[in-house]
DOGULO-228911 format. One record per residue: residue number from 1; residue in one letter; x, y, z of N, C-alpha, C, O, CB in turn. Coordinates in steps of 0.001 Angstrom, whole numbers, plus 500000, padded with zeros to 6 digits. Glycine has a CB too. Example, Ala and Ser with C-alpha at 12.3 -4.5 7.8 and 13.67 -1.06 7.14 Angstrom:
<pts>
+-----+------+--------+--------+--------+--------+---------+--------+--------+--------+--------+--------+--------+--------+--------+---------+--------+
| pos | code |  neast | nnorth |    nup | caeast | canorth |   caup |  ceast | cnorth |    cup |  oeast | onorth |    oup | cbeast | cbnorth |   cbup |
+-----+------+--------+--------+--------+--------+---------+--------+--------+--------+--------+--------+--------+--------+--------+---------+--------+
|   1 |    a | 513190 | 494310 | 507800 | 512300 |  495500 | 507800 | 513200 | 496700 | 507800 | 514236 | 496681 | 508465 | 511308 |  495527 | 509046 |
|   2 |    s | 512850 | 497750 | 507080 | 513670 |  498940 | 507140 | 512900 | 500030 | 507870 | 513409 | 501138 | 508039 | 514084 |  499402 | 505725 |
+-----+------+--------+--------+--------+--------+---------+--------+--------+--------+--------+--------+--------+--------+--------+---------+--------+
</pts>
This chain:
<pts>
+-----+------+--------+--------+--------+--------+---------+--------+--------+--------+--------+--------+--------+--------+--------+---------+--------+
| pos | code |  neast | nnorth |    nup | caeast | canorth |   caup |  ceast | cnorth |    cup |  oeast | onorth |    oup | cbeast | cbnorth |   cbup |
+-----+------+--------+--------+--------+--------+---------+--------+--------+--------+--------+--------+--------+--------+--------+---------+--------+
|   1 |    x | 693636 | 113675 | 359378 | 693373 |  112631 | 359216 | 693766 | 111392 | 358782 | 694777 | 111163 | 358119 | 692863 |  112812 | 358929 |
|   2 |    x | 692756 | 110399 | 359257 | 694585 |  109096 | 358657 | 694949 | 108838 | 358139 | 695709 | 109801 | 358037 | 695124 |  108070 | 358596 |
|   3 |    x | 695292 | 108146 | 357357 | 695455 |  107731 | 355745 | 694974 | 107030 | 355360 | 695410 | 106587 | 354298 | 696373 |  107386 | 355219 |
|   4 |    x | 693434 | 106284 | 356087 | 692634 |  105029 | 355755 | 691503 | 106553 | 355103 | 690953 | 106634 | 354005 | 692019 |  103578 | 357456 |
|   5 |    x | 691482 | 107482 | 356156 | 690743 |  108513 | 356189 | 690507 | 109267 | 354835 | 689412 | 109748 | 354542 | 691278 |  109278 | 357123 |
|   6 |    x | 692018 | 109362 | 353737 | 691896 |  110139 | 353155 | 692070 | 109006 | 351619 | 692243 | 109568 | 350537 | 692814 |  111361 | 353653 |
|   7 |    x | 692017 | 107769 | 351657 | 691989 |  106736 | 350666 | 690273 | 107381 | 350036 | 689189 | 107526 | 350602 | 692149 |  104819 | 351487 |
|   8 |    x | 690801 | 107658 | 348484 | 689795 |  107538 | 347895 | 689710 | 106432 | 347246 | 689186 | 106512 | 346136 | 689605 |  108420 | 347268 |
|   9 |    x | 690235 | 104931 | 347763 | 689785 |  103343 | 347582 | 688763 | 103565 | 348670 | 687578 | 103410 | 348377 | 691065 |  101926 | 347894 |
|  10 |    x | 689061 | 103871 | 349751 | 687444 |  103361 | 351133 | 686362 | 104595 | 350824 | 685135 | 104648 | 350744 | 688011 |  103566 | 353570 |
|  11 |    x | 687466 | 105572 | 350690 | 685798 |  106713 | 350187 | 685059 | 105595 | 348879 | 683946 | 105094 | 349037 | 686447 |  109019 | 349030 |
|  12 |    x | 685718 | 105409 | 347919 | 684542 |  105045 | 346638 | 683742 | 103574 | 347703 | 682716 | 103421 | 348366 | 685630 |  104307 | 344497 |
|  13 |    x | 684793 | 102859 | 347375 | 684178 |  101620 | 348886 | 683264 | 102240 | 349364 | 682191 | 102097 | 348778 | 685215 |  101214 | 350367 |
|  14 |    x | 683276 | 102937 | 350287 | 681697 |  103000 | 350750 | 680603 | 103378 | 350330 | 679516 | 103045 | 350802 | 681508 |  103514 | 351548 |
|  15 |    x | 680834 | 104302 | 349158 | 679539 |  105072 | 348613 | 679566 | 103761 | 347575 | 678741 | 104036 | 346704 | 679671 |  107011 | 347888 |
|  16 |    x | 680046 | 102702 | 347344 | 679410 |  101684 | 346109 | 679099 | 100741 | 346873 | 678826 | 099644 | 346385 | 680350 |  101109 | 344830 |
|  17 |    x | 679060 | 101007 | 348612 | 678705 |  099461 | 349457 | 677092 | 100772 | 349871 | 675930 | 100463 | 350133 | 680394 |  098583 | 351437 |
|  18 |    x | 677447 | 101559 | 349812 | 675787 |  102246 | 350286 | 674760 | 101896 | 348922 | 673831 | 101097 | 348804 | 675849 |  104429 | 350544 |
|  19 |    x | 675100 | 102434 | 348395 | 674380 |  102135 | 346272 | 673907 | 100947 | 346043 | 673217 | 100673 | 345061 | 675657 |  102119 | 344774 |
|  20 |    x | 674327 | 099943 | 347163 | 674637 |  098181 | 346810 | 673580 | 098017 | 347680 | 672575 | 097366 | 347392 | 676312 |  097209 | 347256 |
|  21 |    x | 673763 | 098584 | 348740 | 672075 |  098473 | 350043 | 671225 | 099239 | 349510 | 670217 | 099234 | 350217 | 672123 |  099166 | 351880 |
|  22 |    x | 671051 | 100203 | 348217 | 670241 |  100473 | 348104 | 669253 | 099572 | 347654 | 668254 | 099128 | 348221 | 670446 |  101261 | 347703 |
|  23 |    x | 669891 | 099318 | 346117 | 669561 |  098615 | 345764 | 669175 | 097220 | 345622 | 668594 | 096691 | 344674 | 669812 |  098917 | 345530 |
|  24 |    x | 669643 | 096635 | 346859 | 669316 |  095671 | 348070 | 667707 | 095108 | 348239 | 666846 | 094280 | 347943 | 669698 |  096532 | 349463 |
|  25 |    x | 668357 | 097066 | 349440 | 666761 |  097179 | 350597 | 665509 | 097254 | 350380 | 664583 | 096932 | 351124 | 666595 |  098248 | 351360 |
|  26 |    x | 665473 | 098081 | 348402 | 665275 |  098455 | 347760 | 663510 | 097997 | 347985 | 662782 | 098872 | 348454 | 666238 |  098229 | 346836 |
|  27 |    x | 663200 | 097309 | 347810 | 661390 |  096248 | 347538 | 661481 | 096621 | 349720 | 660663 | 097352 | 350277 | 661602 |  093158 | 346540 |
|  28 |    x | 662228 | 096155 | 350203 | 661693 |  096300 | 352042 | 661573 | 097774 | 352193 | 661231 | 097821 | 353375 | 663020 |  095667 | 353454 |
|  29 |    x | 661612 | 098738 | 351881 | 661440 |  100276 | 352309 | 659476 | 100134 | 351645 | 659136 | 100254 | 350468 | 662965 |  101784 | 351136 |
|  30 |    x | 658794 | 099936 | 352511 | 657456 |  099856 | 352311 | 656642 | 101309 | 352230 | 655524 | 101351 | 351716 | 656963 |  098993 | 353412 |
|  31 |    x | 657234 | 102402 | 352732 | 656682 |  103598 | 353387 | 657549 | 104806 | 352987 | 658748 | 104793 | 353264 | 656640 |  103422 | 354968 |
|  32 |    x | 657011 | 105814 | 352369 | 658680 |  106620 | 351476 | 659465 | 106962 | 352703 | 660667 | 106694 | 352732 | 658450 |  108495 | 350340 |
|  33 |    x | 658768 | 107636 | 353895 | 660233 |  107589 | 355079 | 661004 | 106635 | 355470 | 661846 | 106748 | 356361 | 660000 |  107879 | 356335 |
|  34 |    x | 660789 | 105716 | 354885 | 662181 |  104300 | 355038 | 663380 | 104709 | 354338 | 664514 | 104260 | 354506 | 661782 |  102598 | 354182 |
|  35 |    x | 662988 | 105651 | 353498 | 664491 |  106118 | 352692 | 665385 | 107173 | 353331 | 666324 | 107869 | 352945 | 664193 |  106793 | 351208 |
|  36 |    x | 664682 | 107000 | 354515 | 665540 |  108514 | 354929 | 667049 | 108146 | 355389 | 667982 | 108866 | 355031 | 664717 |  109439 | 356432 |
|  37 |    x | 667286 | 106849 | 356302 | 668190 |  106672 | 356383 | 669695 | 106235 | 355853 | 670873 | 106253 | 356211 | 667813 |  106457 | 356791 |
|  38 |    x | 668679 | 105750 | 354533 | 669515 |  105475 | 353504 | 669973 | 106665 | 352386 | 670676 | 106421 | 351405 | 668849 |  104406 | 352871 |
|  39 |    x | 669387 | 108116 | 352761 | 669486 |  109145 | 352605 | 670928 | 109519 | 353019 | 672002 | 109441 | 352423 | 668481 |  109681 | 353136 |
|  40 |    x | 670521 | 110016 | 354426 | 671641 |  110153 | 355453 | 673114 | 109373 | 355521 | 674066 | 109887 | 356109 | 671009 |  109817 | 356625 |
|  41 |    x | 673188 | 108286 | 354966 | 674559 |  106995 | 354466 | 674669 | 107336 | 352957 | 675471 | 106743 | 352235 | 674042 |  104904 | 354643 |
|  42 |    x | 674132 | 107966 | 352661 | 674447 |  108404 | 350805 | 675190 | 109732 | 351308 | 676374 | 109786 | 351642 | 672659 |  108831 | 349425 |
|  43 |    x | 674435 | 110609 | 351303 | 675377 |  112038 | 351388 | 676335 | 111946 | 352605 | 677326 | 112671 | 352519 | 674376 |  113518 | 351626 |
|  44 |    x | 676195 | 111020 | 353967 | 678042 |  111251 | 354082 | 678815 | 110059 | 353246 | 679957 | 109765 | 353598 | 678706 |  111074 | 355987 |
|  45 |    x | 678199 | 109372 | 352143 | 679440 |  108612 | 351884 | 679997 | 109550 | 350424 | 681158 | 109413 | 350040 | 679057 |  106701 | 351603 |
|  46 |    x | 679121 | 110395 | 349769 | 679513 |  111197 | 348827 | 680482 | 112428 | 349596 | 681667 | 112670 | 349363 | 678177 |  111694 | 348048 |
|  47 |    x | 679743 | 112982 | 350397 | 680269 |  114085 | 350887 | 681735 | 113566 | 351758 | 682480 | 114544 | 351820 | 679068 |  114839 | 351796 |
|  48 |    x | 681998 | 113057 | 352041 | 683256 |  112018 | 352404 | 684192 | 111884 | 351506 | 685387 | 112005 | 351774 | 682893 |  110643 | 352627 |
|  49 |    x | 683643 | 111570 | 350122 | 684282 |  111544 | 348779 | 685201 | 112651 | 348494 | 686426 | 112566 | 348408 | 683277 |  111543 | 347743 |
|  50 |    x | 684407 | 113802 | 348343 | 684313 |  114651 | 348004 | 685606 | 115325 | 348932 | 686696 | 115703 | 348503 | 682969 |  114972 | 347987 |
|  51 |    x | 685181 | 115340 | 350128 | 686218 |  115782 | 351158 | 687469 | 115529 | 350780 | 688231 | 116471 | 350562 | 686077 |  115191 | 352422 |
|  52 |    x | 688009 | 113803 | 350598 | 688852 |  113218 | 349923 | 689741 | 114002 | 348534 | 690903 | 114381 | 348383 | 688069 |  112130 | 349602 |
|  53 |    x | 688476 | 113996 | 347646 | 689188 |  114924 | 346375 | 689471 | 116172 | 346508 | 690475 | 116572 | 345918 | 688445 |  115041 | 345217 |
|  54 |    x | 688734 | 117056 | 347250 | 688950 |  118554 | 347267 | 689365 | 118728 | 348640 | 689245 | 119921 | 348921 | 687651 |  119479 | 346876 |
|  55 |    x | 689651 | 118286 | 349283 | 690598 |  118360 | 350901 | 692377 | 118301 | 350323 | 693327 | 118720 | 350985 | 690143 |  116437 | 352239 |
|  56 |    x | 692483 | 117517 | 348603 | 694416 |  117461 | 348479 | 694298 | 119278 | 347998 | 695332 | 119856 | 348332 | 695432 |  115896 | 346626 |
|  57 |    x | 693415 | 120084 | 347405 | 693822 |  121419 | 347019 | 693337 | 122392 | 348322 | 693855 | 123489 | 348531 | 693083 |  121852 | 345487 |
|  58 |    x | 692562 | 121977 | 348929 | 691674 |  123333 | 349497 | 691731 | 122076 | 350737 | 691180 | 120977 | 350678 | 689743 |  124122 | 348544 |
|  59 |    x | 692303 | 122447 | 351491 | 692007 |  121413 | 353334 | 690798 | 121693 | 354321 | 690134 | 120896 | 354984 | 693389 |  121802 | 354624 |
|  60 |    x | 690677 | 123818 | 354153 | 689352 |  123669 | 354991 | 688389 | 123436 | 354184 | 687976 | 122319 | 354495 | 688936 |  124804 | 355806 |
|  61 |    x | 687737 | 123867 | 353256 | 687030 |  122706 | 352932 | 686703 | 121590 | 352382 | 685568 | 121426 | 351937 | 686643 |  122815 | 352807 |
|  62 |    x | 687792 | 120497 | 352315 | 687650 |  118874 | 352850 | 687368 | 118857 | 354409 | 687191 | 117723 | 354853 | 689192 |  117920 | 352575 |
|  63 |    x | 687308 | 119683 | 355141 | 687093 |  119662 | 357146 | 686188 | 119526 | 356914 | 685541 | 118577 | 357358 | 687297 |  120810 | 358403 |
|  64 |    x | 685598 | 120616 | 355919 | 684051 |  121404 | 355989 | 683150 | 119930 | 355726 | 682120 | 119538 | 356274 | 683721 |  122921 | 354429 |
|  65 |    x | 683754 | 119484 | 354961 | 683093 |  118262 | 353842 | 683065 | 117464 | 354725 | 681964 | 116928 | 354855 | 683882 |  117641 | 352442 |
|  66 |    x | 683987 | 117082 | 355548 | 684375 |  116139 | 356144 | 683211 | 116484 | 357693 | 682219 | 115755 | 357708 | 686196 |  116171 | 356208 |
|  67 |    x | 683278 | 117084 | 358396 | 682760 |  117746 | 359128 | 681303 | 117251 | 358973 | 680721 | 116861 | 359985 | 683102 |  119059 | 358916 |
|  68 |    x | 680511 | 117234 | 357466 | 679617 |  117761 | 357298 | 678881 | 116195 | 357108 | 677732 | 115857 | 357393 | 679720 |  118933 | 356263 |
|  69 |    x | 679825 | 115519 | 356611 | 679879 |  113705 | 356256 | 679036 | 113277 | 357871 | 677987 | 112660 | 358055 | 682161 |  112783 | 356086 |
|  70 |    x | 680030 | 113919 | 358889 | 679458 |  113007 | 360241 | 678017 | 113454 | 360897 | 677103 | 112839 | 361445 | 680614 |  113165 | 361569 |
|  71 |    x | 678233 | 114638 | 360615 | 676498 |  114774 | 361086 | 675543 | 114557 | 360239 | 674391 | 114923 | 360472 | 676038 |  116088 | 361515 |
|  72 |    x | 675985 | 113765 | 358853 | 675359 |  112822 | 358011 | 675432 | 111351 | 358575 | 674480 | 110580 | 358450 | 675998 |  112913 | 356651 |
|  73 |    x | 676424 | 111054 | 359103 | 676855 |  109801 | 359802 | 675617 | 109971 | 360895 | 674629 | 109273 | 360672 | 678637 |  109776 | 360470 |
|  74 |    x | 675583 | 110908 | 362149 | 674518 |  110864 | 363119 | 673628 | 110726 | 362568 | 673072 | 109698 | 362951 | 674301 |  111759 | 363904 |
|  75 |    x | 672893 | 111407 | 361497 | 671425 |  111494 | 361163 | 671062 | 110262 | 360561 | 670011 | 109661 | 360334 | 671058 |  112653 | 360226 |
|  76 |    x | 672014 | 110120 | 360416 | 671785 |  108420 | 359310 | 671107 | 106808 | 360442 | 670113 | 106108 | 360631 | 674181 |  107738 | 358526 |
|  77 |    x | 672452 | 107002 | 360852 | 672174 |  106207 | 362805 | 670449 | 106961 | 363379 | 669423 | 106310 | 363577 | 674072 |  107215 | 364524 |
|  78 |    x | 670576 | 108060 | 363487 | 669456 |  108504 | 364906 | 667884 | 107978 | 363633 | 666758 | 108017 | 364128 | 669565 |  111170 | 365649 |
|  79 |    x | 667953 | 107777 | 362928 | 666594 |  107165 | 361417 | 666991 | 106454 | 361306 | 666788 | 106136 | 360135 | 666196 |  107639 | 359914 |
|  80 |    x | 667681 | 105626 | 361853 | 667668 |  104382 | 361388 | 667576 | 103190 | 362444 | 667819 | 102002 | 362236 | 668798 |  104287 | 360609 |
|  81 |    x | 666990 | 104059 | 364132 | 667041 |  103308 | 365142 | 665637 | 103993 | 364919 | 664615 | 103324 | 365069 | 668133 |  103331 | 366430 |
|  82 |    x | 665591 | 105136 | 364611 | 663491 |  105662 | 364607 | 662996 | 104162 | 363606 | 662085 | 103486 | 364084 | 662877 |  107996 | 363159 |
|  83 |    x | 663523 | 103776 | 362461 | 663189 |  103547 | 361646 | 662554 | 101910 | 362440 | 661432 | 101429 | 362280 | 664227 |  103845 | 360519 |
|  84 |    x | 663456 | 101461 | 363112 | 663177 |  100561 | 363544 | 662640 | 100074 | 364329 | 662340 | 098894 | 364507 | 663598 |  100322 | 363568 |
|  85 |    x | 662427 | 101164 | 365011 | 661090 |  101462 | 366003 | 660038 | 101238 | 365789 | 659234 | 100583 | 366453 | 660808 |  102528 | 366324 |
|  86 |    x | 659861 | 102011 | 364369 | 658834 |  102571 | 363724 | 658056 | 101170 | 362551 | 656894 | 100889 | 362255 | 659581 |  104057 | 362898 |
|  87 |    x | 658795 | 100855 | 362341 | 658861 |  099370 | 361260 | 658344 | 098122 | 362202 | 657767 | 097142 | 361732 | 660781 |  098911 | 360632 |
|  88 |    x | 658758 | 098376 | 364192 | 658486 |  096748 | 364970 | 657462 | 097230 | 365555 | 656789 | 096521 | 366303 | 659659 |  095935 | 366142 |
+-----+------+--------+--------+--------+--------+---------+--------+--------+--------+--------+--------+--------+--------+--------+---------+--------+
</pts>
C-alpha cells in the first residue's frame, strides 16, 4: 500500500465523510433499499480503517481486509448506479 492508503487520518476522514453523507441524505432515501449503497460505503470505510490498524501487526489480515474493502467499494458503486436508475 502507498503511504496515503496506510494513513490513519485518511481512513478516519473517509469514515467520517460516509457518516456525514448518511446524516445528510437520510431524508432523501424513501425506500428501505435506498440505503444499500451507503451501507456498502460504510462497510468499505470501516474495513479499510480496521485494515490500517490491524495491518501494522498482522499484515496478512490487513491485506485481506483491504481486499474486502475493495469488494465493498465495487458493490457500493454498482448499487449506487442501480439505485440511480431505479429512482429516475
